[in-house]
N, C-alpha and C positions, 0 to 999 in steps of 0.2 A: 624691033626694041631690044635695045642692048639694054639690063640691067647693071645698074653702078656697083660694084665689087665695093663693099664699108671694110675699112681696115679692122682691126681688132684696136691696136692700139688706140686709132681717134678715139674710139668709143668709153676706152679704159677711161685714156686721159681725161674727157669731155666728163665722167660719173665722176672720175677723182676732183677733178675740179671746183665742181656742187658740193660735194662732202666738205671739202675743206675751209668752204667759204661757206658751207649753211653751220659748220662747230666756231668759228671766226664771229659766226653772226651770234652764236649763242652765246659764246662767251660775252662778249660786248654787254649783252641782253641783263645780262647776271651780275657782270662790274654795274651797271647804271643801276640796276634794282638793288645794291647792297647799300651804294654812294647814297641813295637815294633815302632808303631806310635809317641811314647812322643822321644822315640830314636831319632828319624828320625824328628822331628818338634821343639822338645824340641832347642835354641842357646843358643851357653854358654853366660860364663855371660859377656865375652868383647864383645861379639857381642851385647849384652844388652849395655853393658855401649858406644859403639858406636853407637849405637839408639838414647839414650835417650841423649849425651852430641854434636851428630848434632841440637836435637830437641831444644836442651836449643841453642845452637850459632845460632841457627837462630834466634829465641826472641831477644838475646843479640846484634845480628849485626845490625837489626830494629831499634833498641834503640840507640845505637852507630849513624847509619846515619841520626837520628832524626825523625824518619818513626812512631816509638811508644814511648810514656811517658814511660809507663813502661807496662811490661807483667805475667800474671799469665800462668802455667801449673804446669803437674804432672811428677813426673822421678818418673815412679813403678821399676827399676829394672836400678843393679842388685844388688838385698840385698846384706846386709854387702860390703858393695863396700862405697864410700863417693865424695863430691865432693868437691874439695883443688882448692881455691887459688896462682898461684904462681907471682913471688914471693912470699914465708909466709914472713909476718908482716916482721921484720929489716931483714932476712938471706936474700942474696941475690944470695943463690943459685936454678936450676930450673931443675927439668926433660931436658934428651937430645933431648923429641921431640918437648919443645916450642926454638922456633925459633925468635922471638921476644922479647919484652920486659918484656910481661904479659901476665900470659895463664891461663885457667881455666883446670880442669884434674879430669873425676872421675877411681877413682882407688881405688885398696882392703884395708878394714880396718888393718891395722900392729897390729897382736895377740899381747900380753903382752906372753915377754919373760922373763928369770931369769934375774932380777937386769934393767930390761929396759922400761920403756912406752913407748907407742909408742909416735913419737914425727915426729920433722922434716925430720930426720934424712933415719928411717925407712917411711915413707910417700912419700922421696924421689926414694930413694929402690925401692917400691913398681910402684910409677906412671913410673918409666924408664923402667920397666920390664913388668908387665903385664898392667897398666894404660893407659888411653885415653887418647891425651891429646889435643889441640886446641889453637892458639893465640890469642891472643881480641887485640883491637886497644889500652884500657886504660885500668887503674888500676880497679883490681876488688878485692871486699868484700866479703865475706862470713859471712853471719850474723845469730846468732840463737836470735829467738825470743818468738821462743815454745821450749818445751821439748824434747834434743835427746832421740831418741829409746835406740840405740847399749848401752851393759854395757859397753863397750870400749871410744865410746862419750859422755857418760851421765859421764866417770872417768875423760876424759879431761876438758871437762865444767866446772865439778867440783870443780879440780884441777886449772884451772885458775880464779873460781871467788875463790877459796880460799883466793890466791895469788892477791886479787885486780886487775887482770888482765881484762880486755875487751873482749868481744865474738866476736869482729869483729877480722872477717878470722881466725874464727874457720873452722876448716871442715864439713859438713852438712852430715850428714849419712845418707844412704838411705838403710832403714832395713822396712818400710811398705812406700808405696806411702805416697810419697814426696810433698808436694803441697810446690810450690815456688814462692815467688815473684823476677823480677826480674824491679829493677828503674836506671834510672841514676840519680844523687844523687852528688851536686857539682865536674861535670866532673868526677864521679868514676859509674864505673859498679857494685852494688848492689845484690847479690844473695840473699833474702833473707828467712829464715823456719820460 
């Protein structure tokens, strides 16, 4: 009986192929695990807006009650949403969630559509459908003192500035962590970026 001679190349090639397949399988499992983890842990934009507005309203209420003179905080999320105070300038309309005379909302930034700039009507629609609002006891103004980050907010601010309007009560965009200051000035709550 003759023994077959096994070549070293055949053994090495077979073992190498198994190692490569094992490494690829492990990498695929790691990628799937990361995707599943982010799927279950990532909060929706609306949930992020609820948490951000709750944190902001805690500070607003402390200032309204006279327990604080001013407050500073960061609003981290949701990106491409903005903080808007209602009633918006002289327009008396308000989102359906607002039950009092004044309210503060975090809503998605309306995108440009054909021939239509994002404005009060678009913002009102987005605040009604997806946005989060809470009532405030005093009039609220949102004030820009820094540069807006999102393209839409920059465009709106540029239009307001061009026509000589003031930048009081212009929605504050959340595109990056947004440092805001909340202050009571002349019986009005000012949310300043």
